[in-house]
C-alpha positions in Angstrom: 19.3 7.9 -9.6 20.1 9.8 -6.4 23.0 11.5 -8.2 20.6 12.6 -11.0 18.1 13.9 -8.5 20.9 15.9 -6.7 22.1 17.4 -10.0 18.6 18.4 -11.1 17.9 19.9 -7.7 21.1 22.0 -7.8 20.1 23.2 -11.3 17.0 24.7 -9.8 18.9 27.2 -7.6 19.9 29.6 -10.5 16.5 29.1 -12.0 14.8 30.1 -8.8 17.0 33.2 -8.4 16.3 34.3 -11.9 12.6 33.7 -11.5 12.5 35.6 -8.2 14.3 38.6 -9.9 11.8 38.6 -12.8 8.8 38.3 -10.4 10.1 41.2 -8.3 10.9 43.4 -11.4 7.5 42.7 -13.1 5.5 43.6 -10.0 7.3 46.9 -9.5 7.2 47.8 -13.2 3.4 47.5 -13.3 1.8 51.0 -13.1 0.0 51.8 -9.8 0.9 52.1 -6.1 -0.5 50.1 -3.2 -0.2 53.2 -1.0 -3.0 54.8 -3.1 -5.4 52.0 -1.9 -4.6 52.8 1.7 -4.8 56.6 1.7 -8.1 58.4 2.2 -9.1 61.3 -0.1 -7.3 64.4 1.0 -4.5 62.7 2.8 -1.4 64.8 3.2 1.9 64.2 1.4 3.5 63.5 4.8 1.1 60.7 5.4 2.0 59.2 2.0 5.7 59.5 2.8 5.2 57.9 6.2 3.4 54.9 4.7 5.9 54.6 1.9 8.8 54.5 4.4 6.9 52.1 6.7 6.7 49.4 3.9 10.2 50.1 2.6 9.0 51.3 -0.7 11.2 54.4 -0.6 14.4 52.3 -0.8 16.2 51.5 -4.1 14.7 48.5 -5.9 17.9 46.5 -5.6 17.8 46.9 -1.8 14.1 46.0 -1.7 14.8 42.9 -3.7 17.7 41.8 -1.5 15.6 42.3 1.7 12.6 40.4 0.2 14.7 37.5 -1.1 16.5 37.3 2.3 13.1 37.0 4.1 11.9 34.4 1.5 14.8 32.1 2.3 13.7 32.3 6.0 10.1 31.5 5.0 8.9 35.1 5.6 7.1 36.6 2.6 6.4 39.8 4.5 3.0 41.3 5.3 0.3 42.2 2.8 0.1 46.0 2.6 -3.7 46.2 2.0 -5.0 43.1 3.8 -2.5 43.7 6.7 -1.9 40.0 7.2 1.2 37.8 6.8 1.5 36.8 3.1 2.5 33.2 4.1 -0.7 32.9 6.2 -2.9 34.1 3.3 -1.2 31.7 0.9 -1.5 28.8 3.3 -5.2 29.6 3.8 -6.0 29.6 0.1 -3.5 26.9 -1.1 -5.7 23.8 -0.1 -8.5 25.1 -2.4 -6.1 25.4 -5.3 -4.6 22.0 -4.6 -8.0 20.3 -4.6 -9.1 21.9 -7.8 -5.8 21.5 -9.6 -5.1 17.9 -8.4 -8.6 16.6 -9.4 -8.4 18.4 -12.7 -5.0 16.8 -13.4 -6.2 13.4 -12.4 -9.3 13.8 -14.7 -7.1 15.0 -17.6 -4.7 12.1 -17.2 -7.2 9.3 -16.9 -9.5 10.5 -19.7 -6.8 11.9 -21.9 -4.6 8.8 -21.9 -7.7 6.5 -22.4 -9.0 8.5 -25.3 -5.6 8.9 -26.9 -4.9 5.1 -26.6 -8.3 4.2 -28.1 -7.7 6.6 -31.0 -4.3 5.1 -31.7 -5.7 1.6 -31.5 -8.4 2.4 -34.0 -6.1 4.6 -36.1 -7.6 6.1 -39.3 -11.1 4.8 -38.4 -14.2 6.9 -38.1 -13.7 6.8 -34.3 -10.2 8.1 -34.6 -11.2 10.9 -36.9 -14.2 11.8 -34.8 -12.2 11.9 -31.5 -9.4 13.9 -33.0 -11.9 16.4 -34.5 -13.6 16.8 -31.1 -10.2 17.2 -29.4 -9.1 19.8 -31.9 -12.3 21.7 -31.4 -12.1 21.3 -27.6 -8.5 22.6 -27.5 -9.6 25.9 -29.2 -12.3 26.7 -26.6 -11.1 29.2 -23.9 -11.4 27.8 -20.4 -13.3 30.8 -19.1 -15.9 30.6 -21.9 -16.3 26.8 -21.2 -16.8 27.6 -17.5 -19.5 30.1 -18.2 -21.2 27.7 -20.5 -21.2 24.9 -17.9 -22.5 27.3 -15.3 -25.4 28.3 -17.6 -26.4 24.7 -18.5 -25.7 22.7 -15.4 -26.1 25.3 -12.6 -28.6 27.8 -13.9 -30.8 25.8 -16.2 -30.6 22.3 -14.7 -29.7 23.3 -11.1 -27.5 20.2 -10.6 -24.5 22.0 -9.2 -23.8 25.3 -7.3 -23.1 28.3 -9.4 -20.1 29.4 -7.3 -18.3 29.0 -4.0 -16.5 26.2 -2.2 -19.0 25.2 0.5 -19.5 21.6 -0.6 -17.8 18.9 -2.7 -20.3 19.2 -5.6 -19.1 22.8 -6.0 -15.9 21.3 -7.3 -17.5 19.4 -10.2 -17.9 22.2 -12.7 -14.5 23.9 -12.0 -12.7 20.5 -12.3 -14.5 19.7 -15.6 -13.6 23.2 -17.0 -9.9 22.9 -16.2 -9.7 19.2 -16.9 -11.2 19.2 -20.3 -8.5 21.6 -21.6 -5.9 19.1 -20.4 -7.7 16.1 -21.9 -7.3 17.5 -25.4 -3.5 18.0 -25.0 -2.8 14.7 -23.3 -5.0 12.7 -25.7 -3.1 14.2 -28.7 0.3 13.5 -27.2 -0.7 9.9 -26.2 -2.1 9.1 -29.7 0.9 10.6 -31.5 3.4 8.7 -29.2 1.6 5.4 -29.6 1.4 5.7 -33.4 5.1 6.4 -33.4 6.0 3.5 -31.1 3.7 1.1 -33.1 6.0 1.6 -36.2 9.1 0.4 -34.4 10.7 -3.0 -35.1 10.1 -4.6 -31.7 6.3 -4.2 -32.3 6.6 -6.1 -35.6 8.4 -8.9 -33.7 5.6 -9.0 -31.2 3.2 -9.4 -34.0 5.4 -12.2 -35.4 5.3 -14.0 -32.1 1.5 -14.2 -32.3 0.5 -11.7 -29.6 -2.9 -10.1 -30.2 -3.1 -6.5 -31.3 -4.8 -5.6 -28.0 -2.0 -7.3 -26.0 0.6 -5.4 -27.9 -1.0 -2.0 -27.6 -2.0 -2.3 -23.9 1.1 -4.2 -22.7 3.9 -2.7 -24.7 3.1 0.2 -27.0 1.2 2.2 -24.3 4.0 1.7 -21.8 6.7 3.0 -24.2 4.5 5.9 -25.3 4.0 7.2 -21.8 7.5 8.9 -21.8 6.3 12.1 -23.6 3.0 12.0 -21.7 5.0 12.1 -18.4 6.8 15.2 -19.7 3.5 16.9 -20.4 2.2 15.9 -17.0 5.2 17.3 -15.3 4.7 20.7 -16.9 1.0 20.5 -16.1 1.7 20.0 -12.4 1.8 23.7 -12.3 -1.9 23.6 -12.5 -2.1 21.9 -9.1 -1.2 25.2 -7.5 -2.3 28.0 -9.8 -2.9 27.0 -13.4 -6.6 27.6 -12.9 -6.3 31.2 -12.0 -9.1 32.5 -14.2 -11.4 29.5 -13.4 -11.2 30.3 -9.7 -12.3 33.8 -10.5 -15.1 32.7 -12.8 -16.5 30.3 -10.2 -15.9 32.8 -7.4 -13.9 30.1 -5.5 -11.2 30.9 -2.9 -7.7 29.9 -4.0 -4.3 31.2 -4.9 -5.6 32.4 -8.3 -8.4 34.5 -6.7 -5.9 35.8 -4.1 -3.5 36.8 -6.9 -6.1 38.7 -8.9 -7.3 40.5 -5.8 -3.8 41.5 -5.0 -3.1 42.7 -8.5 -6.2 44.9 -8.4 -4.9 46.4 -5.1 -1.3 46.6 -6.3 -0.3 44.8 -3.1 3.3 44.2 -3.9 4.3 41.6 -1.2 1.1 39.5 -1.8 1.5 39.6 -5.6 5.2 38.6 -5.3 4.3 35.8 -2.9 1.6 34.4 -5.1 3.7 34.6 -8.3 6.7 33.0 -6.5 4.5 30.1 -5.4 3.2 29.6 -8.9 6.7 29.6 -10.3 8.0 27.2 -7.6 5.0 24.9 -8.5 6.1 24.9 -12.2 9.7 24.2 -11.2 8.7 21.3 -8.9 6.4 19.9 -11.5 9.1 20.0 -14.1 11.5 18.3 -11.6 8.9 15.5 -10.9 8.4 15.0 -14.6 12.2 14.8 -15.2 12.6 12.3 -12.4 9.8 10.2 -13.7 11.3 10.2 -17.2 14.7 9.3 -15.7 13.2 6.4 -13.8 11.6 5.1 -17.0 14.6 5.6 -19.3 18.2 5.2 -18.0 19.5 7.1 -21.1 18.1 10.3 -19.6 20.0 9.8 -16.4 23.2 9.2 -18.3 22.7 12.3 -20.4 23.2 14.6 -17.4 26.7 13.2 -16.6 
């Protein structure tokens, strides 16, 4: 297992380099200039040239990328041009808010999604199964930002049960977590149901029936356990949520976090801050995929052998 982990870790290095190059290129190809946000109306060309040279924006892009990547490897993301603070400090300040929102949303999606999916598979082709799948299909088509606005209107404005926005108390997390989590419930429930239905057709399940085990024992004790492999894959990809998958939701609920910081940086064309935020989001997806692969390998030895 350690050998598999080491190989998977080494495979992340070229992926990280490619991702960092794409992030850097995208940020610099977007129209706009952060210097425009710093200059006052009527500033001289000499002032613009001085600021451009100060932040190294007058160098060739290849040189800028090399300097930035070298700093990243030393844990230095540079200073935000507009906010004039270290990017690492800004990210660390906002990261706990994104972790709380993403982590709780992922936990909610997993518990509710697996439970609903398992129940739908157990009662396959019943009115319950059809109703649940219909609701899940409808829920999967609803955009998160629209659902967030609807929840704000009903539970914050009309009923007054929860705050409209902010992050001053724990109850301010309820509506954002529901908004993000409900989208994940639909996907995880569908994957769980499909995997359980597929596993239930295998020969070993027929043998368990022949041995006299009850249907409930077979589904909860055997079918669900074997069906969790594809669910773990989905969860690994969804770990990216933990850091920044809820970018728009943080903005809708006016919560601090990596998503709000990224949107603010994009509006100001603050290159170092945008690069730092996007890199963190990319690393989160990479680590989530790695965790998912490791969990799969721990559950199925054939996956470990496949990388040899």
